[in-house]
DSSP file (Angstrom, degrees, kcal/mol; ACC not computed):
  #  RESIDUE AA STRUCTURE BP1 BP2  ACC     N-H-->O    O-->H-N    N-H-->O    O-->H-N    TCO  KAPPA ALPHA  PHI   PSI    X-CA   Y-CA   Z-CA
    1    1 A M              0   0    0      0, 0.0     2,-0.0     0, 0.0     0, 0.0   0.000 360.0 360.0 360.0 130.2   22.4  100.2 -151.6
    2    2 A T     >  -     0   0    0      1,-0.1     4,-2.0     4,-0.0     5,-0.1  -0.304 360.0-109.9 -77.4 165.7   20.0  102.8 -152.9
    3    3 A Y  H  > S+     0   0    0      1,-0.2     4,-2.2     2,-0.2     5,-0.2   0.896 119.2  54.2 -62.6 -40.4   17.6  102.2 -155.7
    4    4 A L  H  > S+     0   0    0      1,-0.2     4,-2.1     2,-0.2    -1,-0.2   0.893 107.6  50.3 -61.9 -40.5   19.6  104.6 -158.0
    5    5 A E  H  > S+     0   0    0      1,-0.2     4,-2.1     2,-0.2    -1,-0.2   0.878 108.8  52.6 -65.1 -38.4   22.8  102.5 -157.3
    6    6 A Q  H  X S+     0   0    0     -4,-2.0     4,-1.7     2,-0.2    -2,-0.2   0.894 109.0  49.6 -64.2 -40.2   20.9   99.3 -158.1
    7    7 A L  H  X S+     0   0    0     -4,-2.2     4,-0.6     2,-0.2    -2,-0.2   0.919 111.1  48.8 -65.3 -43.1   19.7  100.8 -161.4
    8    8 A R  H >< S+     0   0    0     -4,-2.1     3,-0.8     1,-0.2     4,-0.2   0.881 112.2  48.8 -64.2 -38.6   23.3  101.9 -162.4
    9    9 A K  H >< S+     0   0    0     -4,-2.1     3,-1.0     1,-0.2    -1,-0.2   0.840 105.4  58.6 -71.3 -32.2   24.7   98.5 -161.5
   10   10 A S  H >< S+     0   0    0     -4,-1.7     3,-1.7     1,-0.2     6,-0.3   0.595  82.2  85.4 -75.3 -11.2   22.0   96.7 -163.5
   11   11 A K  T << S+     0   0    0     -3,-0.8    -1,-0.2    -4,-0.6    -2,-0.1   0.763  87.2  53.8 -63.3 -24.1   23.0   98.5 -166.8
   12   12 A S  T <  S+     0   0    0     -3,-1.0    -1,-0.3    -4,-0.2    -2,-0.1   0.366  82.8 114.1 -93.4   6.1   25.7   95.9 -167.4
   13   13 A K  S X> S-     0   0    0     -3,-1.7     4,-1.4     1,-0.1     3,-0.7  -0.475  74.4-123.1 -77.6 149.3   23.4   92.9 -167.2
   14   14 A P  H 3> S+     0   0    0      0, 0.0     4,-2.3     0, 0.0     5,-0.2   0.818 109.4  62.8 -60.9 -30.9   22.8   90.7 -170.3
   15   15 A Q  H 3> S+     0   0    0      1,-0.2     4,-2.3     2,-0.2     5,-0.1   0.866 101.7  51.8 -63.5 -35.3   19.0   91.3 -170.0
   16   16 A V  H <> S+     0   0    0     -3,-0.7     4,-2.5    -6,-0.3    -1,-0.2   0.924 109.0  49.0 -66.2 -44.5   19.5   95.0 -170.5
   17   17 A A  H  X S+     0   0    0     -4,-1.4     4,-2.2     1,-0.2    -2,-0.2   0.908 112.1  49.4 -63.4 -41.3   21.6   94.5 -173.7
   18   18 A Y  H  X S+     0   0    0     -4,-2.3     4,-3.0     2,-0.2    -1,-0.2   0.919 110.4  49.6 -64.8 -42.6   19.0   92.1 -175.1
   19   19 A Q  H  X S+     0   0    0     -4,-2.3     4,-2.3     1,-0.2     5,-0.2   0.912 110.6  50.1 -63.3 -41.9   16.2   94.6 -174.4
   20   20 A E  H  X S+     0   0    0     -4,-2.5     4,-1.9     2,-0.2    -1,-0.2   0.904 112.6  47.8 -60.9 -41.3   18.1   97.4 -176.1
   21   21 A F  H  X S+     0   0    0     -4,-2.2     4,-2.2     2,-0.2    -2,-0.2   0.934 111.1  50.3 -63.1 -47.6   18.7   95.1 -179.1
   22   22 A A  H  X S+     0   0    0     -4,-3.0     4,-0.8     1,-0.2    -2,-0.2   0.901 113.8  44.4 -62.2 -41.5   15.0   94.1 -179.3
   23   23 A L  H  X S+     0   0    0     -4,-2.3     4,-1.1    -5,-0.2     3,-0.2   0.869 113.5  50.8 -71.7 -35.3   13.8   97.6 -179.2
   24   24 A S  H  X S+     0   0    0     -4,-1.9     4,-2.7    -5,-0.2    -2,-0.2   0.816 100.6  61.6 -73.4 -31.6   16.4   98.8 -181.7
   25   25 A T  H  < S+     0   0    0     -4,-2.2    -1,-0.2     1,-0.2    -2,-0.2   0.822 102.9  52.4 -66.6 -29.6   15.7   96.2 -184.3
   26   26 A R  H  < S+     0   0    0     -4,-0.8    -1,-0.2    -3,-0.2    -2,-0.2   0.900 115.7  39.2 -68.5 -41.3   12.1   97.5 -184.6
   27   27 A K  H  < S+     0   0    0     -4,-1.1    -2,-0.2     1,-0.2    -1,-0.2   0.852 131.8  24.4 -77.8 -35.2   13.3  101.0 -185.2
   28   28 A N    ><  +     0   0    0     -4,-2.7     3,-1.4     1,-0.1    -1,-0.2  -0.599  64.4 162.3-130.8  69.4   16.3  100.1 -187.5
   29   29 A P  T 3  S+     0   0    0      0, 0.0    -1,-0.1     0, 0.0    -4,-0.1   0.723  76.7  54.8 -68.7 -18.5   15.7   96.8 -189.1
   30   30 A E  T 3  S+     0   0    0      2,-0.1    24,-0.1    25,-0.0     2,-0.1   0.527  86.9 104.2 -90.8  -5.6   18.3   97.4 -191.8
   31   31 A H  S <  S-     0   0    0     -3,-1.4     2,-0.5    -6,-0.1    24,-0.2  -0.366  74.7-118.9 -75.6 155.7   21.2   98.1 -189.4
   32   32 A L  E     -a   55   0A   0     22,-2.5    24,-2.9    -2,-0.1     2,-0.5  -0.845  29.5-145.5 -87.9 123.7   24.0   95.7 -188.5
   33   33 A F  E     -a   56   0A   0     -2,-0.5     2,-0.4    22,-0.2    22,-0.0  -0.845  15.4-169.0 -99.7 125.9   23.8   95.0 -184.8
   34   34 A C  E     -a   57   0A   0     22,-2.3    24,-3.3    -2,-0.5     2,-0.5  -0.947   8.5-153.7-119.1 129.2   27.2   94.5 -183.1
   35   35 A F  E     -a   58   0A   0     -2,-0.4     2,-0.4    22,-0.2    24,-0.2  -0.896  17.3-174.1-106.3 131.4   27.6   93.1 -179.5
   36   36 A F        -     0   0    0     22,-2.7     2,-0.4    -2,-0.5    -2,-0.0  -0.929  15.3-154.6-127.0 146.1   30.7   94.1 -177.6
   37   37 A E    >   -     0   0    0     -2,-0.4     3,-2.1     0, 0.0     4,-0.1  -0.958  63.3 -36.2-115.1 138.9   32.2   93.2 -174.3
   38   38 A G  T 3  S-     0   0    0     -2,-0.4     3,-0.4    21,-0.3    -2,-0.1  -0.256 124.9 -15.0  57.7-127.9   34.5   95.4 -172.4
   39   39 A K  T >> S+     0   0    0      1,-0.2     3,-0.8     2,-0.1     4,-0.6   0.189 101.2 108.2 -98.0  15.3   36.8   97.4 -174.6
   40   40 A D  H X>  +     0   0    0     -3,-2.1     4,-2.3     1,-0.2     3,-0.7   0.808  65.6  74.4 -61.1 -29.6   36.3   95.4 -177.8
   41   41 A N  H 3> S+     0   0    0     -3,-0.4     4,-2.2     1,-0.3     5,-0.3   0.891  91.1  53.6 -50.4 -47.4   34.3   98.3 -179.2
   42   42 A A  H <> S+     0   0    0     -3,-0.8     4,-0.5     1,-0.2    -1,-0.3   0.837 112.4  44.3 -61.2 -34.0   37.4  100.4 -179.9
   43   43 A Y  H <X S+     0   0    0     -3,-0.7     4,-0.5    -4,-0.6    -1,-0.2   0.917 119.9  37.0 -77.1 -44.6   39.0   97.5 -181.9
   44   44 A Y  H  X S+     0   0    0     -4,-2.3     4,-2.5     1,-0.2     3,-0.3   0.786 100.0  70.4 -87.0 -27.5   36.1   96.5 -184.0
   45   45 A V  H  X S+     0   0    0     -4,-2.2     4,-2.5    -5,-0.3     5,-0.2   0.925  97.5  52.1 -60.2 -46.0   34.3   99.7 -184.9
   46   46 A S  H  < S+     0   0    0     -4,-0.5     4,-0.5    -5,-0.3    -1,-0.3   0.860 112.6  46.9 -60.2 -33.2   37.0  101.0 -187.2
   47   47 A R  H >< S+     0   0    0     -4,-0.5     3,-0.6    -3,-0.3     4,-0.3   0.858 111.1  50.8 -74.5 -36.0   36.9   97.7 -189.1
   48   48 A I  H >X S+     0   0    0     -4,-2.5     4,-1.9     1,-0.2     3,-1.6   0.873 102.3  60.7 -68.4 -37.2   33.1   97.7 -189.3
   49   49 A K  T 3< S+     0   0    0     -4,-2.5    -1,-0.2     1,-0.3    -2,-0.2   0.689  90.2  70.1 -66.5 -17.5   33.0  101.2 -190.6
   50   50 A R  T <4 S+     0   0    0     -3,-0.6    -1,-0.3    -4,-0.5    -2,-0.2   0.776 113.0  29.0 -66.3 -23.7   35.0  100.1 -193.7
   51   51 A F  T <4 S+     0   0    0     -3,-1.6     2,-0.3    -4,-0.3    -2,-0.2   0.743 130.7   3.8-107.9 -31.0   32.0   98.1 -194.8
   52   52 A T     <  -     0   0    0     -4,-1.9    -1,-0.3     1,-0.1     3,-0.1  -0.995  33.8-159.8-157.7 147.9   29.0  100.1 -193.4
   53   53 A E  S    S+     0   0    0     -2,-0.3     2,-1.4     1,-0.1    -4,-0.1   0.483  83.1  86.3 -99.7 -10.7   28.0  103.2 -191.5
   54   54 A S        +     0   0    0    -24,-0.1   -22,-2.5     2,-0.0     2,-0.3  -0.555  62.9 122.5 -92.2  70.9   24.6  101.6 -190.7
   55   55 A Y  E     -a   32   0A   0     -2,-1.4   -22,-0.2   -24,-0.2   -24,-0.1  -0.915  47.5-151.4-129.4 158.9   25.6   99.7 -187.5
   56   56 A Y  E     -a   33   0A   0    -24,-2.9   -22,-2.3    -2,-0.3     2,-0.3  -0.952  14.6-146.4-132.1 112.4   24.3   99.8 -184.0
   57   57 A P  E     -a   34   0A   0      0, 0.0     2,-0.5     0, 0.0   -22,-0.2  -0.610  10.8-168.4 -82.1 135.8   26.7   98.9 -181.1
   58   58 A V  E      a   35   0A   0    -24,-3.3   -22,-2.7    -2,-0.3   -41,-0.1  -0.985 360.0 360.0-122.4 118.8   25.3   97.1 -178.1
   59   59 A K              0   0    0     -2,-0.5   -21,-0.3   -24,-0.2   -42,-0.1   0.443 360.0 360.0 -96.7 360.0   27.7   96.9 -175.1
C-alpha cells in the first residue's frame, strides 16, 4: 500500500474527525457542530437547517 493510499484510508478514522472538530471550534465557536456516520447527513441536514444555518457537519 502506498503512502497516498494510507492517507486516503485514514480519512475515515475517528481521530481525524476529532481533529477537524477541534480546529473548527476555534474558528467558529458559535456554530452548531453535528457529527454524522455514513449517510445520516442527508437525513438530518434538512432538519437542522430549519433552526440554524450556522452549523458545521463532521463526518
